[in-house]
CHARMM-style PDB file with segment names, atoms N, HN, CA, C and O in Angstrom:
ATOM      1  N   UNK     1     137.497  63.553  26.789  1.00  0.00      PROA
ATOM      2  CA  UNK     1     135.376  62.940  27.030  1.00  0.00      PROA
ATOM      3  C   UNK     1     134.837  63.283  25.679  1.00  0.00      PROA
ATOM      4  O   UNK     1     134.884  62.487  24.741  1.00  0.00      PROA
ATOM      5  N   UNK     2     134.409  64.287  25.608  1.00  0.00      PROA
ATOM      6  HN  UNK     2     134.371  64.934  26.370  1.00  0.00      PROA
ATOM      7  CA  UNK     2     134.341  65.207  24.538  1.00  0.00      PROA
ATOM      8  C   UNK     2     135.056  64.482  23.002  1.00  0.00      PROA
ATOM      9  O   UNK     2     134.423  64.145  22.001  1.00  0.00      PROA
ATOM     10  N   UNK     3     136.322  64.405  23.194  1.00  0.00      PROA
ATOM     11  HN  UNK     3     136.836  64.678  24.007  1.00  0.00      PROA
ATOM     12  CA  UNK     3     137.048  63.431  21.999  1.00  0.00      PROA
ATOM     13  C   UNK     3     136.627  62.696  21.352  1.00  0.00      PROA
ATOM     14  O   UNK     3     136.220  62.751  20.191  1.00  0.00      PROA
ATOM     15  N   UNK     4     136.699  61.831  22.152  1.00  0.00      PROA
ATOM     16  HN  UNK     4     137.030  61.786  23.094  1.00  0.00      PROA
ATOM     17  CA  UNK     4     136.191  60.442  22.345  1.00  0.00      PROA
ATOM     18  C   UNK     4     135.044  60.313  21.601  1.00  0.00      PROA
ATOM     19  O   UNK     4     135.101  59.755  20.506  1.00  0.00      PROA
ATOM     20  N   UNK     5     133.558  60.938  22.224  1.00  0.00      PROA
ATOM     21  HN  UNK     5     133.512  61.392  23.114  1.00  0.00      PROA
ATOM     22  CA  UNK     5     132.511  60.716  21.679  1.00  0.00      PROA
ATOM     23  C   UNK     5     131.951  60.938  20.517  1.00  0.00      PROA
ATOM     24  O   UNK     5     131.182  60.182  19.924  1.00  0.00      PROA
ATOM     25  N   UNK     6     132.480  62.377  20.054  1.00  0.00      PROA
ATOM     26  HN  UNK     6     133.105  62.991  20.536  1.00  0.00      PROA
ATOM     27  CA  UNK     6     133.516  63.114  18.822  1.00  0.00      PROA
ATOM     28  C   UNK     6     133.664  62.107  17.817  1.00  0.00      PROA
ATOM     29  O   UNK     6     132.797  61.973  16.953  1.00  0.00      PROA
ATOM     30  N   UNK     7     134.891  61.241  17.860  1.00  0.00      PROA
ATOM     31  HN  UNK     7     135.595  61.350  18.562  1.00  0.00      PROA
ATOM     32  CA  UNK     7     135.289  60.222  17.218  1.00  0.00      PROA
ATOM     33  C   UNK     7     134.220  58.988  17.173  1.00  0.00      PROA
ATOM     34  O   UNK     7     134.263  58.082  16.341  1.00  0.00      PROA
ATOM     35  N   UNK     8     133.427  59.091  18.026  1.00  0.00      PROA
ATOM     36  HN  UNK     8     133.392  59.827  18.702  1.00  0.00      PROA
ATOM     37  CA  UNK     8     132.879  57.116  17.890  1.00  0.00      PROA
ATOM     38  C   UNK     8     131.594  58.102  17.085  1.00  0.00      PROA
ATOM     39  O   UNK     8     131.389  57.494  16.035  1.00  0.00      PROA
ATOM     40  N   UNK     9     130.866  59.063  17.115  1.00  0.00      PROA
ATOM     41  HN  UNK     9     131.033  59.557  17.968  1.00  0.00      PROA
ATOM     42  CA  UNK     9     129.776  59.934  15.648  1.00  0.00      PROA
ATOM     43  C   UNK     9     130.475  59.986  14.728  1.00  0.00      PROA
ATOM     44  O   UNK     9     129.887  59.682  13.690  1.00  0.00      PROA
ATOM     45  N   UNK    10     132.040  60.371  14.546  1.00  0.00      PROA
ATOM     46  HN  UNK    10     132.518  60.617  15.389  1.00  0.00      PROA
ATOM     47  CA  UNK    10     132.541  60.204  13.465  1.00  0.00      PROA
ATOM     48  C   UNK    10     132.856  58.793  12.686  1.00  0.00      PROA
ATOM     49  O   UNK    10     133.052  58.667  11.477  1.00  0.00      PROA
ATOM     50  N   UNK    11     132.855  57.488  13.955  1.00  0.00      PROA
ATOM     51  HN  UNK    11     132.696  57.591  14.937  1.00  0.00      PROA
ATOM     52  CA  UNK    11     132.830  56.297  13.115  1.00  0.00      PROA
ATOM     53  C   UNK    11     131.880  56.093  12.535  1.00  0.00      PROA
ATOM     54  O   UNK    11     131.933  55.550  11.432  1.00  0.00      PROA
ATOM     55  N   UNK    12     131.292  56.284  12.823  1.00  0.00      PROA
ATOM     56  HN  UNK    12     131.250  56.726  13.719  1.00  0.00      PROA
ATOM     57  CA  UNK    12     129.691  56.200  12.682  1.00  0.00      PROA
ATOM     58  C   UNK    12     128.915  56.667  11.613  1.00  0.00      PROA
ATOM     59  O   UNK    12     128.220  55.879  10.973  1.00  0.00      PROA
ATOM     60  N   UNK    13     128.965  58.054  11.308  1.00  0.00      PROA
ATOM     61  HN  UNK    13     129.530  58.695  11.829  1.00  0.00      PROA
ATOM     62  CA  UNK    13     128.612  58.472   9.901  1.00  0.00      PROA
ATOM     63  C   UNK    13     129.506  57.611   9.002  1.00  0.00      PROA
ATOM     64  O   UNK    13     128.939  56.896   8.176  1.00  0.00      PROA
ATOM     65  N   UNK    14     130.467  57.605   9.054  1.00  0.00      PROA
ATOM     66  HN  UNK    14     130.928  58.186   9.725  1.00  0.00      PROA
ATOM     67  CA  UNK    14     131.410  57.346   7.657  1.00  0.00      PROA
ATOM     68  C   UNK    14     131.421  55.049   7.873  1.00  0.00      PROA
ATOM     69  O   UNK    14     131.977  54.465   6.942  1.00  0.00      PROA
ATOM     70  N   UNK    15     130.963  54.353   8.763  1.00  0.00      PROA
ATOM     71  HN  UNK    15     130.512  54.827   9.519  1.00  0.00      PROA
ATOM     72  CA  UNK    15     131.107  53.512   9.014  1.00  0.00      PROA
ATOM     73  C   UNK    15     129.386  53.030   8.535  1.00  0.00      PROA
ATOM     74  O   UNK    15     129.303  52.213   7.618  1.00  0.00      PROA
ATOM     75  N   UNK    16     128.621  53.333   8.907  1.00  0.00      PROA
ATOM     76  HN  UNK    16     128.688  53.997   9.652  1.00  0.00      PROA
ATOM     77  CA  UNK    16     126.833  52.973   9.023  1.00  0.00      PROA
ATOM     78  C   UNK    16     125.822  53.760   8.225  1.00  0.00      PROA
ATOM     79  O   UNK    16     124.772  53.404   7.689  1.00  0.00      PROA
ATOM     80  N   UNK    17     126.606  55.269   8.317  1.00  0.00      PROA
ATOM     81  HN  UNK    17     127.459  55.558   8.753  1.00  0.00      PROA
ATOM     82  CA  UNK    17     125.192  55.996   7.248  1.00  0.00      PROA
ATOM     83  C   UNK    17     126.031  56.317   6.418  1.00  0.00      PROA
ATOM     84  O   UNK    17     125.520  57.307   5.894  1.00  0.00      PROA
ATOM     85  N   UNK    18     127.589  56.036   5.640  1.00  0.00      PROA
ATOM     86  HN  UNK    18     128.004  55.232   6.066  1.00  0.00      PROA
ATOM     87  CA  UNK    18     128.405  55.984   4.720  1.00  0.00      PROA
ATOM     88  C   UNK    18     128.586  57.327   4.068  1.00  0.00      PROA
ATOM     89  O   UNK    18     128.928  57.504   2.899  1.00  0.00      PROA
ATOM     90  N   UNK    19     128.295  58.321   5.029  1.00  0.00      PROA
ATOM     91  HN  UNK    19     128.017  58.177   5.979  1.00  0.00      PROA
ATOM     92  CA  UNK    19     128.537  59.337   3.994  1.00  0.00      PROA
ATOM     93  C   UNK    19     129.892  59.920   3.648  1.00  0.00      PROA
ATOM     94  O   UNK    19     130.698  59.398   4.418  1.00  0.00      PROA
ATOM     95  N   UNK    20     130.369  60.578   3.017  1.00  0.00      PROA
ATOM     96  HN  UNK    20     129.714  61.002   2.392  1.00  0.00      PROA
ATOM     97  CA  UNK    20     131.585  61.218   2.121  1.00  0.00      PROA
ATOM     98  C   UNK    20     131.865  62.792   3.468  1.00  0.00      PROA
ATOM     99  O   UNK    20     132.611  62.789   4.447  1.00  0.00      PROA
ATOM    100  N   UNK    21     131.523  63.216   3.281  1.00  0.00      PROA
ATOM    101  HN  UNK    21     130.917  63.218   2.486  1.00  0.00      PROA
ATOM    102  CA  UNK    21     132.303  64.019   3.748  1.00  0.00      PROA
ATOM    103  C   UNK    21     131.069  64.986   4.998  1.00  0.00      PROA
ATOM    104  O   UNK    21     129.931  65.439   4.882  1.00  0.00      PROA
ATOM    105  N   UNK    22     132.082  64.931   6.106  1.00  0.00      PROA
ATOM    106  HN  UNK    22     133.007  64.563   6.200  1.00  0.00      PROA
ATOM    107  CA  UNK    22     132.358  65.444   7.499  1.00  0.00      PROA
ATOM    108  C   UNK    22     132.696  66.642   7.242  1.00  0.00      PROA
ATOM    109  O   UNK    22     133.747  66.999   6.709  1.00  0.00      PROA
ATOM    110  N   UNK    23     130.971  67.955   7.964  1.00  0.00      PROA
ATOM    111  HN  UNK    23     130.117  67.665   8.397  1.00  0.00      PROA
ATOM    112  CA  UNK    23     131.690  68.976   8.627  1.00  0.00      PROA
ATOM    113  C   UNK    23     131.551  69.865   9.898  1.00  0.00      PROA
ATOM    114  O   UNK    23     130.574  69.411  10.493  1.00  0.00      PROA
ATOM    115  N   UNK    24     132.049  70.887  10.580  1.00  0.00      PROA
ATOM    116  HN  UNK    24     132.843  71.256  10.096  1.00  0.00      PROA
ATOM    117  CA  UNK    24     132.026  71.424  11.427  1.00  0.00      PROA
ATOM    118  C   UNK    24     131.990  72.151  12.111  1.00  0.00      PROA
ATOM    119  O   UNK    24     132.865  71.864  12.928  1.00  0.00      PROA
ATOM    120  N   UNK    25     131.305  73.427  12.526  1.00  0.00      PROA
ATOM    121  HN  UNK    25     130.594  73.659  11.862  1.00  0.00      PROA
ATOM    122  CA  UNK    25     131.893  74.693  12.638  1.00  0.00      PROA
ATOM    123  C   UNK    25     132.016  75.187  14.129  1.00  0.00      PROA
ATOM    124  O   UNK    25     131.589  74.460  15.026  1.00  0.00      PROA
ATOM    125  N   UNK    26     132.459  76.129  14.350  1.00  0.00      PROA
ATOM    126  HN  UNK    26     132.805  76.719  13.621  1.00  0.00      PROA
ATOM    127  CA  UNK    26     132.329  76.561  15.980  1.00  0.00      PROA
ATOM    128  C   UNK    26     133.018  78.219  15.861  1.00  0.00      PROA
ATOM    129  O   UNK    26     133.712  78.887  15.095  1.00  0.00      PROA
ATOM    130  N   UNK    27     132.357  78.327  17.066  1.00  0.00      PROA
ATOM    131  HN  UNK    27     131.793  77.784  17.688  1.00  0.00      PROA
ATOM    132  CA  UNK    27     132.312  79.989  17.197  1.00  0.00      PROA
ATOM    133  C   UNK    27     133.915  80.477  17.154  1.00  0.00      PROA
ATOM    134  O   UNK    27     134.530  79.434  17.375  1.00  0.00      PROA
ATOM    135  N   UNK    28     134.854  81.515  16.984  1.00  0.00      PROA
ATOM    136  HN  UNK    28     134.354  82.362  16.804  1.00  0.00      PROA
ATOM    137  CA  UNK    28     136.327  81.507  16.943  1.00  0.00      PROA
ATOM    138  C   UNK    28     136.476  82.200  17.580  1.00  0.00      PROA
ATOM    139  O   UNK    28     137.321  83.052  17.307  1.00  0.00      PROA
ATOM    140  N   UNK    29     135.540  82.291  19.186  1.00  0.00      PROA
ATOM    141  HN  UNK    29     134.854  81.598  19.408  1.00  0.00      PROA
ATOM    142  CA  UNK    29     135.638  82.941  20.011  1.00  0.00      PROA
ATOM    143  C   UNK    29     135.751  81.999  21.616  1.00  0.00      PROA
ATOM    144  O   UNK    29     135.799  82.172  22.834  1.00  0.00      PROA
ATOM    145  N   UNK    30     135.748  80.700  20.335  1.00  0.00      PROA
ATOM    146  HN  UNK    30     135.709  80.560  19.346  1.00  0.00      PROA
ATOM    147  CA  UNK    30     135.942  79.517  21.528  1.00  0.00      PROA
ATOM    148  C   UNK    30     137.098  78.092  20.750  1.00  0.00      PROA
ATOM    149  O   UNK    30     136.730  77.108  20.107  1.00  0.00      PROA
ATOM    150  N   UNK    31     138.394  78.473  21.103  1.00  0.00      PROA
ATOM    151  HN  UNK    31     138.693  79.272  21.625  1.00  0.00      PROA
ATOM    152  CA  UNK    31     139.651  78.375  20.034  1.00  0.00      PROA
ATOM    153  C   UNK    31     139.840  76.301  20.394  1.00  0.00      PROA
ATOM    154  O   UNK    31     140.364  75.526  19.593  1.00  0.00      PROA
ATOM    155  N   UNK    32     139.239  75.893  21.784  1.00  0.00      PROA
ATOM    156  HN  UNK    32     138.814  76.522  22.434  1.00  0.00      PROA
ATOM    157  CA  UNK    32     138.853  74.521  22.359  1.00  0.00      PROA
ATOM    158  C   UNK    32     137.678  73.449  21.621  1.00  0.00      PROA
ATOM    159  O   UNK    32     137.463  72.238  21.671  1.00  0.00      PROA
ATOM    160  N   UNK    33     137.057  74.640  20.911  1.00  0.00      PROA
ATOM    161  HN  UNK    33     137.232  75.624  20.870  1.00  0.00      PROA
ATOM    162  CA  UNK    33     136.508  73.329  20.263  1.00  0.00      PROA
ATOM    163  C   UNK    33     137.101  73.319  19.118  1.00  0.00      PROA
ATOM    164  O   UNK    33     137.105  72.156  18.712  1.00  0.00      PROA
ATOM    165  N   UNK    34     137.690  74.134  18.264  1.00  0.00      PROA
ATOM    166  HN  UNK    34     137.687  75.078  18.593  1.00  0.00      PROA
ATOM    167  CA  UNK    34     138.389  73.527  17.053  1.00  0.00      PROA
ATOM    168  C   UNK    34     139.653  72.565  17.443  1.00  0.00      PROA
ATOM    169  O   UNK    34     139.943  71.529  16.844  1.00  0.00      PROA
ATOM    170  N   UNK    35     140.572  73.288  18.927  1.00  0.00      PROA
ATOM    171  HN  UNK    35     140.337  74.129  19.413  1.00  0.00      PROA
ATOM    172  CA  UNK    35     140.838  71.982  19.032  1.00  0.00      PROA
ATOM    173  C   UNK    35     140.921  70.007  19.023  1.00  0.00      PROA
ATOM    174  O   UNK    35     141.854  69.238  18.792  1.00  0.00      PROA
ATOM    175  N   UNK    36     139.468  69.778  19.389  1.00  0.00      PROA
ATOM    176  HN  UNK    36     138.710  70.403  19.576  1.00  0.00      PROA
ATOM    177  CA  UNK    36     138.786  69.106  19.261  1.00  0.00      PROA
ATOM    178  C   UNK    36     138.665  68.222  18.449  1.00  0.00      PROA
ATOM    179  O   UNK    36     139.030  67.047  18.401  1.00  0.00      PROA
ATOM    180  N   UNK    37     137.897  69.142  17.545  1.00  0.00      PROA
ATOM    181  HN  UNK    37     137.600  70.097  17.584  1.00  0.00      PROA
ATOM    182  CA  UNK    37     137.931  68.750  15.573  1.00  0.00      PROA
ATOM    183  C   UNK    37     139.411  68.359  15.038  1.00  0.00      PROA
ATOM    184  O   UNK    37     139.578  67.394  14.292  1.00  0.00      PROA
ATOM    185  N   UNK    38     140.444  69.167  15.469  1.00  0.00      PROA
ATOM    186  HN  UNK    38     140.309  69.951  16.075  1.00  0.00      PROA
ATOM    187  CA  UNK    38     141.464  68.685  14.855  1.00  0.00      PROA
ATOM    188  C   UNK    38     142.250  67.534  15.732  1.00  0.00      PROA
ATOM    189  O   UNK    38     143.005  66.767  15.136  1.00  0.00      PROA
ATOM    190  N   UNK    39     142.098  67.443  16.903  1.00  0.00      PROA
ATOM    191  HN  UNK    39     141.484  68.067  17.388  1.00  0.00      PROA
ATOM    192  CA  UNK    39     142.078  65.576  18.032  1.00  0.00      PROA
ATOM    193  C   UNK    39     141.405  64.832  16.604  1.00  0.00      PROA
ATOM    194  O   UNK    39     142.059  63.826  16.330  1.00  0.00      PROA
ATOM    195  N   UNK    40     140.080  65.117  15.473  1.00  0.00      PROA
ATOM    196  HN  UNK    40     139.549  65.935  15.696  1.00  0.00      PROA
ATOM    197  CA  UNK    40     139.762  64.095  16.010  1.00  0.00      PROA
ATOM    198  C   UNK    40     139.812  63.943  14.096  1.00  0.00      PROA
ATOM    199  O   UNK    40     139.176  63.116  13.441  1.00  0.00      PROA
ATOM    200  N   UNK    41     140.864  65.124  13.489  1.00  0.00      PROA
ATOM    201  HN  UNK    41     141.380  65.796  14.021  1.00  0.00      PROA
ATOM    202  CA  UNK    41     141.339  64.118  12.445  1.00  0.00      PROA
ATOM    203  C   UNK    41     140.468  65.386  11.292  1.00  0.00      PROA
ATOM    204  O   UNK    41     140.424  65.273  10.067  1.00  0.00      PROA
ATOM    205  N   UNK    42     139.736  66.747  12.263  1.00  0.00      PROA
ATOM    206  HN  UNK    42     139.773  66.839  13.258  1.00  0.00      PROA
ATOM    207  CA  UNK    42     139.170  67.122  11.079  1.00  0.00      PROA
ATOM    208  C   UNK    42     140.376  68.505  10.440  1.00  0.00      PROA
ATOM    209  O   UNK    42     141.398  68.442  11.123  1.00  0.00      PROA
ATOM    210  N   UNK    43     140.423  69.060   9.918  1.00  0.00      PROA
ATOM    211  HN  UNK    43     139.593  69.111   9.363  1.00  0.00      PROA
ATOM    212  CA  UNK    43     140.912  69.691   8.936  1.00  0.00      PROA
ATOM    213  C   UNK    43     140.223  71.179   8.749  1.00  0.00      PROA
ATOM    214  O   UNK    43     139.194  71.413   8.115  1.00  0.00      PROA
ATOM    215  N   UNK    44     140.996  72.069   9.415  1.00  0.00      PROA
ATOM    216  HN  UNK    44     141.832  71.879   9.930  1.00  0.00      PROA
ATOM    217  CA  UNK    44     140.534  73.510   9.080  1.00  0.00      PROA
ATOM    218  C   UNK    44     140.783  74.347   7.850  1.00  0.00      PROA
ATOM    219  O   UNK    44     141.694  74.882   7.217  1.00  0.00      PROA
ATOM    220  N   UNK    45     138.769  74.068   7.860  1.00  0.00      PROA
ATOM    221  HN  UNK    45     138.029  73.633   8.374  1.00  0.00      PROA
ATOM    222  CA  UNK    45     139.188  75.567   5.885  1.00  0.00      PROA
ATOM    223  C   UNK    45     138.610  76.732   5.561  1.00  0.00      PROA
ATOM    224  O   UNK    45     138.162  77.346   4.593  1.00  0.00      PROA
ATOM    225  N   UNK    46     138.790  76.821   6.780  1.00  0.00      PROA
ATOM    226  HN  UNK    46     139.154  76.322   7.567  1.00  0.00      PROA
ATOM    227  CA  UNK    46     138.423  78.305   7.005  1.00  0.00      PROA
ATOM    228  C   UNK    46     137.917  78.723   8.070  1.00  0.00      PROA
ATOM    229  O   UNK    46     137.656  78.139   9.122  1.00  0.00      PROA
ATOM    230  N   UNK    47     137.704  80.473   7.531  1.00  0.00      PROA
ATOM    231  HN  UNK    47     137.916  80.947   6.676  1.00  0.00      PROA
ATOM    232  CA  UNK    47     136.614  81.272   8.737  1.00  0.00      PROA
ATOM    233  C   UNK    47     135.614  81.606   7.790  1.00  0.00      PROA
ATOM    234  O   UNK    47     135.761  81.711   6.572  1.00  0.00      PROA
ATOM    235  N   UNK    48     134.091  81.838   8.782  1.00  0.00      PROA
ATOM    236  HN  UNK    48     133.972  81.752   9.771  1.00  0.00      PROA
ATOM    237  CA  UNK    48     132.736  81.750   7.683  1.00  0.00      PROA
ATOM    238  C   UNK    48     132.582  83.378   8.351  1.00  0.00      PROA
ATOM    239  O   UNK    48     132.261  83.409   9.538  1.00  0.00      PROA
ATOM    240  N   UNK    49     132.800  84.743   7.635  1.00  0.00      PROA
ATOM    241  HN  UNK    49     133.061  84.717   6.670  1.00  0.00      PROA
ATOM    242  CA  UNK    49     132.704  85.790   8.080  1.00  0.00      PROA
ATOM    243  C   UNK    49     131.161  86.130   8.832  1.00  0.00      PROA
ATOM    244  O   UNK    49     130.095  86.070   8.218  1.00  0.00      PROA
ATOM    245  N   UNK    50     131.313  86.541  10.465  1.00  0.00      PROA
ATOM    246  HN  UNK    50     132.178  86.590  10.963  1.00  0.00      PROA
ATOM    247  CA  UNK    50     129.222  86.670  10.802  1.00  0.00      PROA
ATOM    248  C   UNK    50     129.004  86.039  10.433  1.00  0.00      PROA
ATOM    249  O   UNK    50     128.345  86.480   9.492  1.00  0.00      PROA
ATOM    250  N   UNK    51     129.016  84.253  10.320  1.00  0.00      PROA
ATOM    251  HN  UNK    51     129.552  83.895  11.084  1.00  0.00      PROA
ATOM    252  CA  UNK    51     128.552  83.544   9.722  1.00  0.00      PROA
ATOM    253  C   UNK    51     127.441  82.799  11.018  1.00  0.00      PROA
ATOM    254  O   UNK    51     126.633  81.963  10.614  1.00  0.00      PROA
ATOM    255  N   UNK    52     127.460  83.169  12.628  1.00  0.00      PROA
ATOM    256  HN  UNK    52     128.116  83.849  12.956  1.00  0.00      PROA
ATOM    257  CA  UNK    52     127.048  82.243  13.683  1.00  0.00      PROA
ATOM    258  C   UNK    52     126.406  83.821  14.571  1.00  0.00      PROA
ATOM    259  O   UNK    52     126.627  85.004  14.312  1.00  0.00      PROA
ATOM    260  N   UNK    53     125.484  83.120  15.767  1.00  0.00      PROA
ATOM    261  HN  UNK    53     125.305  82.159  15.977  1.00  0.00      PROA
ATOM    262  CA  UNK    53     124.789  83.514  16.474  1.00  0.00      PROA
ATOM    263  C   UNK    53     124.572  82.985  18.028  1.00  0.00      PROA
ATOM    264  O   UNK    53     124.013  82.021  18.549  1.00  0.00      PROA
ATOM    265  N   UNK    54     125.329  84.157  18.492  1.00  0.00      PROA
ATOM    266  HN  UNK    54     125.783  84.940  18.068  1.00  0.00      PROA
ATOM    267  CA  UNK    54     124.795  83.403  19.658  1.00  0.00      PROA
ATOM    268  C   UNK    54     124.652  84.129  21.175  1.00  0.00      PROA
ATOM    269  O   UNK    54     123.785  84.893  20.752  1.00  0.00      PROA
ATOM    270  N   UNK    55     124.734  84.383  22.081  1.00  0.00      PROA
ATOM    271  HN  UNK    55     125.438  83.762  22.424  1.00  0.00      PROA
ATOM    272  CA  UNK    55     124.194  84.923  23.035  1.00  0.00      PROA
ATOM    273  C   UNK    55     124.522  86.473  23.006  1.00  0.00      PROA
ATOM    274  O   UNK    55     123.857  87.443  23.370  1.00  0.00      PROA
ATOM    275  N   UNK    56     125.577  86.379  22.536  1.00  0.00      PROA
ATOM    276  HN  UNK    56     126.117  85.591  22.241  1.00  0.00      PROA
ATOM    277  CA  UNK    56     126.693  87.317  22.050  1.00  0.00      PROA
ATOM    278  C   UNK    56     126.598  88.784  20.930  1.00  0.00      PROA
ATOM    279  O   UNK    56     127.128  89.894  20.882  1.00  0.00      PROA
ATOM    280  N   UNK    57     125.481  87.917  20.037  1.00  0.00      PROA
ATOM    281  HN  UNK    57     125.050  87.015  20.076  1.00  0.00      PROA
ATOM    282  CA  UNK    57     125.314  88.758  19.194  1.00  0.00      PROA
ATOM    283  C   UNK    57     126.070  87.280  18.079  1.00  0.00      PROA
ATOM    284  O   UNK    57     126.123  86.113  18.466  1.00  0.00      PROA
ATOM    285  N   UNK    58     126.603  87.819  16.599  1.00  0.00      PROA
ATOM    286  HN  UNK    58     126.560  88.767  16.285  1.00  0.00      PROA
ATOM    287  CA  UNK    58     126.514  87.672  15.249  1.00  0.00      PROA
ATOM    288  C   UNK    58     127.909  87.283  15.954  1.00  0.00      PROA
ATOM    289  O   UNK    58     128.441  87.935  16.853  1.00  0.00      PROA
ATOM    290  N   UNK    59     128.641  85.510  15.088  1.00  0.00      PROA
ATOM    291  HN  UNK    59     128.208  84.981  14.358  1.00  0.00      PROA
ATOM    292  CA  UNK    59     129.883  85.776  15.625  1.00  0.00      PROA
ATOM    293  C   UNK    59     130.941  85.638  14.053  1.00  0.00      PROA
ATOM    294  O   UNK    59     130.634  86.441  13.172  1.00  0.00      PROA
ATOM    295  N   UNK    60     131.844  84.889  13.816  1.00  0.00      PROA
ATOM    296  HN  UNK    60     132.094  84.237  14.531  1.00  0.00      PROA
ATOM    297  CA  UNK    60     132.658  84.417  12.927  1.00  0.00      PROA
ATOM    298  C   UNK    60     132.719  83.106  13.188  1.00  0.00      PROA
ATOM    299  O   UNK    60     133.393  82.934  14.204  1.00  0.00      PROA
ATOM    300  N   UNK    61     132.249  81.916  12.648  1.00  0.00      PROA
ATOM    301  HN  UNK    61     131.702  82.057  11.823  1.00  0.00      PROA
ATOM    302  CA  UNK    61     132.819  80.746  12.499  1.00  0.00      PROA
ATOM    303  C   UNK    61     133.616  79.917  12.030  1.00  0.00      PROA
ATOM    304  O   UNK    61     133.261  79.409  10.966  1.00  0.00      PROA
ATOM    305  N   UNK    62     134.797  79.523  12.548  1.00  0.00      PROA
ATOM    306  HN  UNK    62     135.085  79.935  13.412  1.00  0.00      PROA
ATOM    307  CA  UNK    62     135.661  78.002  11.552  1.00  0.00      PROA
ATOM    308  C   UNK    62     135.109  76.976  11.036  1.00  0.00      PROA
ATOM    309  O   UNK    62     134.072  76.487  11.484  1.00  0.00      PROA
ATOM    310  N   UNK    63     135.612  76.623  10.235  1.00  0.00      PROA
ATOM    311  HN  UNK    63     136.455  77.020   9.871  1.00  0.00      PROA
ATOM    312  CA  UNK    63     134.799  75.086   9.540  1.00  0.00      PROA
ATOM    313  C   UNK    63     135.968  74.264   9.688  1.00  0.00      PROA
ATOM    314  O   UNK    63     137.152  74.596   9.637  1.00  0.00      PROA
ATOM    315  N   UNK    64     135.607  73.489   9.819  1.00  0.00      PROA
ATOM    316  HN  UNK    64     134.645  73.220   9.860  1.00  0.00      PROA
ATOM    317  CA  UNK    64     136.982  72.303   9.574  1.00  0.00      PROA
ATOM    318  C   UNK    64     136.145  71.169   9.032  1.00  0.00      PROA
ATOM    319  O   UNK    64     134.982  71.048   9.418  1.00  0.00      PROA
ATOM    320  N   UNK    65     136.754  70.204   8.022  1.00  0.00      PROA
ATOM    321  HN  UNK    65     137.698  70.302   7.708  1.00  0.00      PROA
ATOM    322  CA  UNK    65     136.229  68.979   7.643  1.00  0.00      PROA
ATOM    323  C   UNK    65     136.703  67.853   7.506  1.00  0.00      PROA
ATOM    324  O   UNK    65     137.905  67.752   7.753  1.00  0.00      PROA
ATOM    325  N   UNK    66     136.027  66.729   7.113  1.00  0.00      PROA
ATOM    326  HN  UNK    66     135.051  66.810   6.912  1.00  0.00      PROA
ATOM    327  CA  UNK    66     137.016  65.205   6.848  1.00  0.00      PROA
ATOM    328  C   UNK    66     136.626  64.933   5.733  1.00  0.00      PROA
ATOM    329  O   UNK    66     135.655  65.562   5.311  1.00  0.00      PROA
ATOM    330  N   UNK    67     137.208  63.979   4.946  1.00  0.00      PROA
ATOM    331  HN  UNK    67     137.996  63.468   5.289  1.00  0.00      PROA
ATOM    332  CA  UNK    67     136.728  63.225   3.943  1.00  0.00      PROA
ATOM    333  C   UNK    67     136.750  61.413   4.155  1.00  0.00      PROA
ATOM    334  O   UNK    67     137.824  60.880   4.433  1.00  0.00      PROA
ATOM    335  N   UNK    68     135.480  60.567   3.995  1.00  0.00      PROA
ATOM    336  HN  UNK    68     134.607  61.000   3.769  1.00  0.00      PROA
ATOM    337  CA  UNK    68     135.632  59.476   4.090  1.00  0.00      PROA
ATOM    338  C   UNK    68     137.808  59.157   3.321  1.00  0.00      PROA
ATOM    339  O   UNK    68     138.562  58.443   3.981  1.00  0.00      PROA
ATOM    340  N   UNK    69     138.207  59.710   2.243  1.00  0.00      PROA
ATOM    341  HN  UNK    69     137.594  60.290   1.706  1.00  0.00      PROA
ATOM    342  CA  UNK    69     139.500  59.333   2.274  1.00  0.00      PROA
ATOM    343  C   UNK    69     140.504  59.341   3.404  1.00  0.00      PROA
ATOM    344  O   UNK    69     141.331  58.490   3.730  1.00  0.00      PROA
ATOM    345  N   UNK    70     140.208  60.552   3.928  1.00  0.00      PROA
ATOM    346  HN  UNK    70     139.536  61.243   3.663  1.00  0.00      PROA
ATOM    347  CA  UNK    70     141.361  61.283   5.018  1.00  0.00      PROA
ATOM    348  C   UNK    70     141.368  60.063   6.575  1.00  0.00      PROA
ATOM    349  O   UNK    70     142.210  59.765   7.422  1.00  0.00      PROA
ATOM    350  N   UNK    71     140.270  59.756   6.359  1.00  0.00      PROA
ATOM    351  HN  UNK    71     139.586  59.998   5.671  1.00  0.00      PROA
ATOM    352  CA  UNK    71     140.303  59.428   7.621  1.00  0.00      PROA
ATOM    353  C   UNK    71     140.203  58.059   8.026  1.00  0.00      PROA
ATOM    354  O   UNK    71     139.896  57.255   7.146  1.00  0.00      PROA
ATOM    355  N   UNK    72     140.432  57.574   9.367  1.00  0.00      PROA
ATOM    356  HN  UNK    72     140.681  58.228  10.082  1.00  0.00      PROA
ATOM    357  CA  UNK    72     141.634  56.913   9.763  1.00  0.00      PROA
ATOM    358  C   UNK    72     140.900  55.967  11.121  1.00  0.00      PROA
ATOM    359  O   UNK    72     140.793  56.356  12.284  1.00  0.00      PROA
ATOM    360  N   UNK    73     140.506  54.786  10.619  1.00  0.00      PROA
ATOM    361  HN  UNK    73     140.593  54.470   9.674  1.00  0.00      PROA
ATOM    362  CA  UNK    73     139.664  54.130  11.439  1.00  0.00      PROA
ATOM    363  C   UNK    73     140.566  53.954  12.986  1.00  0.00      PROA
ATOM    364  OT1 UNK    73     140.043  53.384  13.944  1.00  0.00      PROA
TER     365      UNK     73
END
C-alpha cells in the first residue's frame, strides 16, 4: 500500500508538476522506509548525520533521490 501511494505521488510530481528531482529522507533507525524508497526507484545518496529529530531526540537521516531522467513511467 505505501509503495503504491508513493509511486502515485512520484508520477504526479514528474507528470503534472514537472519537477526535475524528488528527494526523501528517513530516520536511519527505520530501514523499512528506505526499502519503500528503493522499491519506488529512488537511489540512496548518503546519510546526513544528526540531521533529524523525532521523539527519541536527534537522529541521523538517510537521503534518497530520483531524477526525471531516471524515472520510469
